[in-house]
C-alpha positions in Angstrom: 114.7 109.5 -33.9 112.3 111.4 -31.6 109.9 108.5 -31.7 112.7 106.1 -30.7 113.5 108.3 -27.7 109.8 108.2 -26.7 110.1 104.4 -26.6 112.9 104.6 -24.0 112.7 105.0 -20.3 115.3 106.3 -17.9 116.4 104.2 -14.9 114.3 106.6 -12.6 111.2 106.2 -14.8 111.5 102.4 -14.7 112.1 102.4 -10.9 109.0 104.6 -10.4 106.8 102.3 -12.6 108.0 99.2 -10.8 108.0 100.9 -7.4 111.6 100.0 -6.6 114.7 102.1 -6.0 117.0 103.3 -8.9 119.7 101.1 -7.4 117.6 98.0 -7.8 117.0 98.8 -11.5 120.7 99.3 -12.1 121.5 96.0 -10.4 118.9 94.2 -12.6 120.5 95.8 -15.7 124.0 94.8 -14.7 123.0 91.2 -13.8 121.1 90.8 -17.1 117.6 90.6 -15.6 116.6 93.8 -17.4 117.7 94.6 -20.9 119.0 98.1 -21.4 120.8 100.3 -23.9 124.1 101.7 -22.5 124.7 105.4 -23.3 128.0 107.3 -23.3 128.5 109.0 -20.0 130.7 111.7 -18.4 129.8 111.3 -14.8 130.3 108.7 -12.1 127.3 106.6 -13.1 126.7 104.7 -16.3 123.7 106.0 -18.2 121.1 103.4 -19.4 117.8 103.5 -21.3 115.2 100.7 -21.2 112.7 100.0 -23.9 109.1 100.5 -22.8 108.1 97.1 -24.2 110.7 95.3 -22.1 
C-alpha cells in the first residue's frame, strides 16, 4: 500500500513538474487529457492523484 502511494502524485506535484498551474492540471483531469484517481473529499475541491508513469 505504501509503495502504491509512492507511485502517485498530487495535483500540485504534477503542476510543479510540468511547470503549469494547479488549475491547469485539474482542467486536464476533468477533460480527460490526464488520467487520475479520484479520492473521497470533504472540502470544496475534488482530490485527485496521478500515477507517476502517466
